[in-house]
N, CA, C and O atoms as a GROMACS GRO file, in nm:
protein
  392
    1MET      N    1   0.948  -1.140  -2.976
    1MET     CA    2   0.893  -1.035  -2.881
    1MET      C    3   0.974  -0.896  -2.895
    1MET      O    4   1.096  -0.901  -2.910
    2GLN      N    5   0.906  -0.774  -2.891
    2GLN     CA    6   0.957  -0.635  -2.929
    2GLN      C    7   1.022  -0.601  -2.790
    2GLN      O    8   0.982  -0.643  -2.681
    3VAL      N    9   1.123  -0.525  -2.810
    3VAL     CA   10   1.244  -0.474  -2.685
    3VAL      C   11   1.140  -0.411  -2.588
    3VAL      O   12   1.146  -0.447  -2.471
    4THR      N   13   1.025  -0.302  -2.630
    4THR     CA   14   0.962  -0.250  -2.524
    4THR      C   15   0.886  -0.338  -2.468
    4THR      O   16   0.854  -0.296  -2.356
    5LYS      N   17   0.826  -0.478  -2.499
    5LYS     CA   18   0.741  -0.552  -2.427
    5LYS      C   19   0.827  -0.623  -2.311
    5LYS      O   20   0.781  -0.653  -2.200
    6ILE      N   21   0.951  -0.644  -2.353
    6ILE     CA   22   1.049  -0.692  -2.252
    6ILE      C   23   1.077  -0.608  -2.148
    6ILE      O   24   1.072  -0.636  -2.028
    7ILE      N   25   1.109  -0.495  -2.202
    7ILE     CA   26   1.125  -0.372  -2.070
    7ILE      C   27   0.999  -0.326  -2.003
    7ILE      O   28   1.000  -0.278  -1.890
    8THR      N   29   0.903  -0.342  -2.068
    8THR     CA   30   0.761  -0.330  -1.974
    8THR      C   31   0.773  -0.450  -1.878
    8THR      O   32   0.770  -0.429  -1.757
    9ALA      N   33   0.784  -0.562  -1.920
    9ALA     CA   34   0.764  -0.682  -1.839
    9ALA      C   35   0.855  -0.707  -1.702
    9ALA      O   36   0.829  -0.761  -1.595
   10VAL      N   37   0.979  -0.639  -1.758
   10VAL     CA   38   1.080  -0.660  -1.654
   10VAL      C   39   1.037  -0.513  -1.554
   10VAL      O   40   1.043  -0.527  -1.432
   11VAL      N   41   1.013  -0.436  -1.585
   11VAL     CA   42   0.981  -0.313  -1.492
   11VAL      C   43   0.858  -0.347  -1.406
   11VAL      O   44   0.860  -0.321  -1.286
   12VAL      N   45   0.740  -0.409  -1.469
   12VAL     CA   46   0.626  -0.433  -1.375
   12VAL      C   47   0.670  -0.556  -1.291
   12VAL      O   48   0.641  -0.555  -1.171
   13GLY      N   49   0.737  -0.658  -1.340
   13GLY     CA   50   0.786  -0.768  -1.246
   13GLY      C   51   0.858  -0.708  -1.117
   13GLY      O   52   0.817  -0.723  -1.002
   14VAL      N   53   0.981  -0.633  -1.159
   14VAL     CA   54   1.058  -0.557  -1.050
   14VAL      C   55   0.972  -0.477  -0.971
   14VAL      O   56   0.981  -0.477  -0.848
   15ALA      N   57   0.880  -0.400  -1.038
   15ALA     CA   58   0.811  -0.323  -0.949
   15ALA      C   59   0.688  -0.412  -0.838
   15ALA      O   60   0.659  -0.393  -0.720
   16VAL      N   61   0.649  -0.487  -0.913
   16VAL     CA   62   0.555  -0.591  -0.830
   16VAL      C   63   0.630  -0.654  -0.710
   16VAL      O   64   0.578  -0.654  -0.598
   17LEU      N   65   0.760  -0.712  -0.732
   17LEU     CA   66   0.820  -0.785  -0.655
   17LEU      C   67   0.890  -0.672  -0.523
   17LEU      O   68   0.898  -0.697  -0.403
   18GLY      N   69   0.925  -0.574  -0.578
   18GLY     CA   70   0.983  -0.459  -0.484
   18GLY      C   71   0.887  -0.434  -0.366
   18GLY      O   72   0.922  -0.450  -0.248
   19LEU      N   73   0.747  -0.387  -0.409
   19LEU     CA   74   0.618  -0.373  -0.346
   19LEU      C   75   0.588  -0.483  -0.242
   19LEU      O   76   0.558  -0.463  -0.124
   20VAL      N   77   0.600  -0.610  -0.307
   20VAL     CA   78   0.563  -0.728  -0.216
   20VAL      C   79   0.665  -0.753  -0.114
   20VAL      O   80   0.639  -0.791   0.000
   21ILE      N   81   0.790  -0.728  -0.161
   21ILE     CA   82   0.883  -0.722  -0.023
   21ILE      C   83   0.898  -0.617   0.067
   21ILE      O   84   0.932  -0.636   0.184
   22TRP      N   85   0.874  -0.503   0.017
   22TRP     CA   86   0.847  -0.379   0.091
   22TRP      C   87   0.728  -0.402   0.207
   22TRP      O   88   0.730  -0.369   0.326
   23ASP      N   89   0.636  -0.461   0.141
   23ASP     CA   90   0.487  -0.466   0.235
   23ASP      C   91   0.520  -0.569   0.348
   23ASP      O   92   0.497  -0.557   0.468
   24LEU      N   93   0.577  -0.666   0.287
   24LEU     CA   94   0.624  -0.769   0.409
   24LEU      C   95   0.716  -0.725   0.513
   24LEU      O   96   0.702  -0.755   0.631
   25VAL      N   97   0.818  -0.645   0.463
   25VAL     CA   98   0.904  -0.601   0.561
   25VAL      C   99   0.803  -0.506   0.678
   25VAL      O  100   0.797  -0.533   0.798
   26VAL      N  101   0.745  -0.414   0.624
   26VAL     CA  102   0.683  -0.332   0.713
   26VAL      C  103   0.559  -0.372   0.776
   26VAL      O  104   0.501  -0.298   0.855
   27ASN      N  105   0.516  -0.485   0.743
   27ASN     CA  106   0.414  -0.578   0.812
   27ASN      C  107   0.450  -0.620   0.910
   27ASN      O  108   0.361  -0.628   0.995
   28PHE      N  109   0.583  -0.664   0.951
   28PHE     CA  110   0.633  -0.752   1.050
   28PHE      C  111   0.710  -0.645   1.166
   28PHE      O  112   0.761  -0.690   1.269
   29ASN      N  113   0.708  -0.502   1.132
   29ASN     CA  114   0.766  -0.427   1.254
   29ASN      C  115   0.641  -0.363   1.334
   29ASN      O  116   0.524  -0.373   1.299
   30LYS      N  117   0.676  -0.314   1.420
   30LYS     CA  118   0.582  -0.265   1.520
   30LYS      C  119   0.520  -0.126   1.484
   30LYS      O  120   0.443  -0.078   1.566
   31VAL      N  121   0.544  -0.064   1.380
   31VAL     CA  122   0.492   0.065   1.340
   31VAL      C  123   0.346   0.045   1.272
   31VAL      O  124   0.328  -0.012   1.164
   32GLU      N  125   0.250   0.099   1.350
   32GLU     CA  126   0.102   0.096   1.290
   32GLU      C  127   0.084   0.183   1.171
   32GLU      O  128   0.121   0.300   1.178
   33GLY      N  129   0.021   0.128   1.040
   33GLY     CA  130  -0.037   0.208   0.955
   33GLY      C  131   0.057   0.273   0.835
   33GLY      O  132   0.043   0.374   0.766
   34ASP      N  133   0.193   0.138   0.841
   34ASP     CA  134   0.275   0.176   0.723
   34ASP      C  135   0.287   0.074   0.628
   34ASP      O  136   0.390   0.078   0.561
   35THR      N  137   0.202  -0.021   0.603
   35THR     CA  138   0.198  -0.112   0.517
   35THR      C  139   0.120  -0.044   0.388
   35THR      O  140   0.049   0.054   0.411
   36ILE      N  141   0.130  -0.091   0.263
   36ILE     CA  142   0.076  -0.014   0.152
   36ILE      C  143  -0.091  -0.013   0.153
   36ILE      O  144  -0.164   0.073   0.106
   37SER      N  145  -0.123  -0.124   0.215
   37SER     CA  146  -0.301  -0.129   0.207
   37SER      C  147  -0.338  -0.036   0.322
   37SER      O  148  -0.434   0.037   0.302
   38GLU      N  149  -0.273  -0.028   0.441
   38GLU     CA  150  -0.297   0.073   0.513
   38GLU      C  151  -0.307   0.219   0.475
   38GLU      O  152  -0.400   0.297   0.497
   39MET      N  153  -0.184   0.243   0.409
   39MET     CA  154  -0.174   0.382   0.374
   39MET      C  155  -0.266   0.408   0.257
   39MET      O  156  -0.303   0.525   0.251
   40PHE      N  157  -0.314   0.325   0.160
   40PHE     CA  158  -0.389   0.336   0.069
   40PHE      C  159  -0.520   0.363   0.118
   40PHE      O  160  -0.593   0.444   0.060
   41SER      N  161  -0.563   0.290   0.237
   41SER     CA  162  -0.682   0.294   0.303
   41SER      C  163  -0.716   0.420   0.353
   41SER      O  164  -0.823   0.476   0.330
   42ASN      N  165  -0.603   0.477   0.437
   42ASN     CA  166  -0.622   0.606   0.499
   42ASN      C  167  -0.641   0.712   0.386
   42ASN      O  168  -0.721   0.805   0.395
   43ALA      N  169  -0.559   0.691   0.279
   43ALA     CA  170  -0.552   0.809   0.184
   43ALA      C  171  -0.690   0.822   0.099
   43ALA      O  172  -0.732   0.928   0.053
   44ALA      N  173  -0.755   0.686   0.086
   44ALA     CA  174  -0.867   0.673   0.006
   44ALA      C  175  -0.995   0.740   0.097
   44ALA      O  176  -1.091   0.786   0.036
   45ILE      N  177  -0.992   0.743   0.225
   45ILE     CA  178  -1.084   0.801   0.338
   45ILE      C  179  -1.086   0.936   0.309
   45ILE      O  180  -1.192   0.997   0.297
   46ALA      N  181  -0.943   1.004   0.293
   46ALA     CA  182  -0.929   1.154   0.299
   46ALA      C  183  -0.950   1.181   0.138
   46ALA      O  184  -0.969   1.299   0.108
   47TYR      N  185  -0.948   1.102   0.051
   47TYR     CA  186  -0.958   1.136  -0.111
   47TYR      C  187  -1.033   1.036  -0.166
   47TYR      O  188  -0.960   0.947  -0.211
   48PRO      N  189  -1.157   1.015  -0.181
   48PRO     CA  190  -1.240   0.903  -0.229
   48PRO      C  191  -1.228   0.892  -0.376
   48PRO      O  192  -1.272   0.791  -0.430
   49ILE      N  193  -1.168   0.996  -0.454
   49ILE     CA  194  -1.128   0.995  -0.575
   49ILE      C  195  -1.032   0.870  -0.604
   49ILE      O  196  -1.046   0.801  -0.706
   50LEU      N  197  -0.939   0.847  -0.511
   50LEU     CA  198  -0.822   0.739  -0.534
   50LEU      C  199  -0.910   0.600  -0.569
   50LEU      O  200  -0.873   0.522  -0.657
   51VAL      N  201  -1.046   0.576  -0.478
   51VAL     CA  202  -1.100   0.438  -0.518
   51VAL      C  203  -1.151   0.456  -0.662
   51VAL      O  204  -1.129   0.360  -0.735
   52VAL      N  205  -1.211   0.554  -0.712
   52VAL     CA  206  -1.258   0.573  -0.876
   52VAL      C  207  -1.132   0.531  -0.934
   52VAL      O  208  -1.137   0.435  -1.011
   53VAL      N  209  -1.007   0.590  -0.908
   53VAL     CA  210  -0.880   0.563  -1.011
   53VAL      C  211  -0.854   0.431  -1.010
   53VAL      O  212  -0.821   0.372  -1.113
   54LEU      N  213  -0.865   0.369  -0.887
   54LEU     CA  214  -0.819   0.212  -0.865
   54LEU      C  215  -0.920   0.140  -0.944
   54LEU      O  216  -0.882   0.035  -0.995
   55GLY      N  217  -1.039   0.177  -0.964
   55GLY     CA  218  -1.168   0.111  -1.018
   55GLY      C  219  -1.130   0.102  -1.174
   55GLY      O  220  -1.134   0.000  -1.242
   56VAL      N  221  -1.094   0.225  -1.213
   56VAL     CA  222  -1.070   0.246  -1.362
   56VAL      C  223  -0.943   0.164  -1.395
   56VAL      O  224  -0.940   0.107  -1.504
   57VAL      N  225  -0.836   0.150  -1.307
   57VAL     CA  226  -0.741   0.051  -1.338
   57VAL      C  227  -0.744  -0.070  -1.360
   57VAL      O  228  -0.689  -0.130  -1.452
   58VAL      N  229  -0.824  -0.124  -1.255
   58VAL     CA  230  -0.888  -0.259  -1.237
   58VAL      C  231  -0.961  -0.301  -1.374
   58VAL      O  232  -0.943  -0.405  -1.438
   59GLY      N  233  -1.043  -0.200  -1.402
   59GLY     CA  234  -1.118  -0.245  -1.512
   59GLY      C  235  -1.068  -0.240  -1.633
   59GLY      O  236  -1.115  -0.308  -1.725
   60HIS      N  237  -0.956  -0.150  -1.650
   60HIS     CA  238  -0.889  -0.147  -1.781
   60HIS      C  239  -0.807  -0.257  -1.764
   60HIS      O  240  -0.762  -0.294  -1.872
   61LEU      N  241  -0.768  -0.330  -1.661
   61LEU     CA  242  -0.667  -0.461  -1.675
   61LEU      C  243  -0.756  -0.555  -1.714
   61LEU      O  244  -0.728  -0.630  -1.807
   62ALA      N  245  -0.884  -0.565  -1.644
   62ALA     CA  246  -0.968  -0.679  -1.696
   62ALA      C  247  -1.009  -0.661  -1.797
   62ALA      O  248  -1.046  -0.771  -1.839
   63SER      N  249  -1.028  -0.581  -1.872
   63SER     CA  250  -1.075  -0.564  -2.020
   63SER      C  251  -0.988  -0.636  -2.112
   63SER      O  252  -1.014  -0.659  -2.230
   64TYR      N  253  -0.886  -0.669  -2.053
   64TYR     CA  254  -0.789  -0.746  -2.178
   64TYR      C  255  -0.806  -0.902  -2.137
   64TYR      O  256  -0.730  -0.982  -2.192
   65MET      N  257  -0.888  -0.943  -2.058
   65MET     CA  258  -0.894  -1.088  -2.010
   65MET      C  259  -0.949  -1.156  -2.106
   65MET      O  260  -1.039  -1.086  -2.153
   66PRO      N  261  -0.942  -1.260  -2.159
   66PRO     CA  262  -0.999  -1.352  -2.242
   66PRO      C  263  -1.140  -1.360  -2.196
   66PRO      O  264  -1.165  -1.389  -2.080
   67GLY      N  265  -1.248  -1.331  -2.297
   67GLY     CA  266  -1.388  -1.345  -2.250
   67GLY      C  267  -1.430  -1.248  -2.166
   67GLY      O  268  -1.540  -1.261  -2.112
   68SER      N  269  -1.351  -1.134  -2.142
   68SER     CA  270  -1.430  -1.000  -2.081
   68SER      C  271  -1.519  -0.945  -2.154
   68SER      O  272  -1.610  -0.879  -2.104
   69GLU      N  273  -1.504  -0.965  -2.290
   69GLU     CA  274  -1.591  -0.867  -2.375
   69GLU      C  275  -1.753  -0.913  -2.352
   69GLU      O  276  -1.842  -0.829  -2.363
   70ILE      N  277  -1.779  -1.038  -2.324
   70ILE     CA  278  -1.937  -1.081  -2.303
   70ILE      C  279  -1.985  -1.038  -2.171
   70ILE      O  280  -2.097  -0.988  -2.161
   71PRO      N  281  -1.912  -1.053  -2.073
   71PRO     CA  282  -1.966  -0.973  -1.926
   71PRO      C  283  -1.977  -0.823  -1.945
   71PRO      O  284  -2.072  -0.762  -1.898
   72ALA      N  285  -1.862  -0.753  -2.026
   72ALA     CA  286  -1.857  -0.591  -2.019
   72ALA      C  287  -1.960  -0.552  -2.118
   72ALA      O  288  -2.009  -0.440  -2.103
   73ARG      N  289  -2.004  -0.631  -2.226
   73ARG     CA  290  -2.128  -0.574  -2.325
   73ARG      C  291  -2.275  -0.619  -2.251
   73ARG      O  292  -2.380  -0.564  -2.287
   74TRP      N  293  -2.273  -0.701  -2.168
   74TRP     CA  294  -2.391  -0.757  -2.089
   74TRP      C  295  -2.392  -0.647  -1.987
   74TRP      O  296  -2.504  -0.594  -1.988
   75LEU      N  297  -2.320  -0.596  -1.908
   75LEU     CA  298  -2.306  -0.516  -1.788
   75LEU      C  299  -2.342  -0.368  -1.858
   75LEU      O  300  -2.418  -0.290  -1.801
   76GLY      N  301  -2.274  -0.334  -1.996
   76GLY     CA  302  -2.309  -0.209  -2.064
   76GLY      C  303  -2.460  -0.212  -2.110
   76GLY      O  304  -2.517  -0.105  -2.132
   77GLN      N  305  -2.521  -0.323  -2.122
   77GLN     CA  306  -2.642  -0.299  -2.166
   77GLN      C  307  -2.761  -0.312  -2.019
   77GLN      O  308  -2.884  -0.307  -2.027
   78ARG      N  309  -2.692  -0.327  -1.917
   78ARG     CA  310  -2.777  -0.341  -1.783
   78ARG      C  311  -2.703  -0.255  -1.700
   78ARG      O  312  -2.653  -0.314  -1.604
   79LEU      N  313  -2.683  -0.147  -1.706
   79LEU     CA  314  -2.597  -0.044  -1.628
   79LEU      C  315  -2.629  -0.038  -1.480
   79LEU      O  316  -2.548   0.003  -1.397
   80ILE      N  317  -2.773  -0.090  -1.447
   80ILE     CA  318  -2.808  -0.071  -1.294
   80ILE      C  319  -2.739  -0.186  -1.228
   80ILE      O  320  -2.725  -0.176  -1.106
   81PHE      N  321  -2.692  -0.293  -1.286
   81PHE     CA  322  -2.626  -0.396  -1.211
   81PHE      C  323  -2.486  -0.359  -1.174
   81PHE      O  324  -2.438  -0.383  -1.064
   82GLY      N  325  -2.424  -0.300  -1.269
   82GLY     CA  326  -2.299  -0.264  -1.208
   82GLY      C  327  -2.307  -0.132  -1.134
   82GLY      O  328  -2.203  -0.102  -1.074
   83LEU      N  329  -2.406  -0.051  -1.126
   83LEU     CA  330  -2.405   0.060  -1.039
   83LEU      C  331  -2.450   0.002  -0.901
   83LEU      O  332  -2.400   0.040  -0.795
   84VAL      N  333  -2.543  -0.087  -0.909
   84VAL     CA  334  -2.575  -0.158  -0.756
   84VAL      C  335  -2.457  -0.211  -0.711
   84VAL      O  336  -2.423  -0.183  -0.596
   85TYR      N  337  -2.376  -0.294  -0.788
   85TYR     CA  338  -2.261  -0.371  -0.723
   85TYR      C  339  -2.161  -0.272  -0.688
   85TYR      O  340  -2.104  -0.285  -0.579
   86GLY      N  341  -2.138  -0.192  -0.750
   86GLY     CA  342  -2.049  -0.064  -0.736
   86GLY      C  343  -2.096  -0.009  -0.566
   86GLY      O  344  -2.015  -0.001  -0.474
   87ILE      N  345  -2.222   0.020  -0.559
   87ILE     CA  346  -2.269   0.090  -0.456
   87ILE      C  347  -2.252  -0.010  -0.334
   87ILE      O  348  -2.205   0.027  -0.226
   88VAL      N  349  -2.287  -0.117  -0.352
   88VAL     CA  350  -2.291  -0.228  -0.245
   88VAL      C  351  -2.140  -0.260  -0.213
   88VAL      O  352  -2.108  -0.275  -0.095
   89GLY      N  353  -2.056  -0.270  -0.301
   89GLY     CA  354  -1.904  -0.313  -0.271
   89GLY      C  355  -1.851  -0.184  -0.205
   89GLY      O  356  -1.790  -0.193  -0.098
   90GLY      N  357  -1.869  -0.075  -0.257
   90GLY     CA  358  -1.835   0.068  -0.182
   90GLY      C  359  -1.870   0.071  -0.054
   90GLY      O  360  -1.784   0.101   0.029
   91PHE      N  361  -2.006   0.039  -0.011
   91PHE     CA  362  -2.062   0.063   0.100
   91PHE      C  363  -1.974  -0.030   0.176
   91PHE      O  364  -1.901   0.030   0.255
   92PHE      N  365  -1.960  -0.170   0.174
   92PHE     CA  366  -1.893  -0.271   0.256
   92PHE      C  367  -1.741  -0.220   0.256
   92PHE      O  368  -1.682  -0.236   0.363
   93TRP      N  369  -1.673  -0.166   0.160
   93TRP     CA  370  -1.549  -0.120   0.159
   93TRP      C  371  -1.517  -0.012   0.244
   93TRP      O  372  -1.420  -0.015   0.320
   94TRP      N  373  -1.589   0.074   0.236
   94TRP     CA  374  -1.595   0.201   0.323
   94TRP      C  375  -1.613   0.182   0.478
   94TRP      O  376  -1.556   0.248   0.566
   95ASN      N  377  -1.694   0.089   0.494
   95ASN     CA  378  -1.724   0.051   0.672
   95ASN      C  379  -1.647  -0.049   0.714
   95ASN      O  380  -1.686  -0.102   0.818
   96ILE      N  381  -1.532  -0.099   0.658
   96ILE     CA  382  -1.452  -0.178   0.699
   96ILE      C  383  -1.371  -0.143   0.838
   96ILE      O  384  -1.334  -0.228   0.918
   97ARG      N  385  -1.351  -0.006   0.851
   97ARG     CA  386  -1.276   0.060   0.912
   97ARG      C  387  -1.355   0.093   1.057
   97ARG      O  388  -1.302   0.101   1.168
   98ARG      N  389  -1.488   0.108   1.028
   98ARG     CA  390  -1.584   0.144   1.133
   98ARG      C  391  -1.622   0.038   1.233
   98ARG      O  392  -1.703   0.063   1.322
   0.00000   0.00000   0.00000
């Protein structure tokens, strides 16, 4: 394994562990709206482009999963399914707080 792969794995692991620990700490205090998900949700309502960015990141990460080429090619040939899925998912996600 190359040194940069080890460093990347350590940085990602430490970052994820730190975020999980921090989210647990703030989840159990009495302050409203200070968890990571609450802050992201509030920011996404104010700046909807954040949802698009998150979708790009998740799509990028999922594109490296084994077997992901077949669904990606299938959806690429039938863009309407991806569009409908995104619209329905976005509708339900946006209406969670209402």
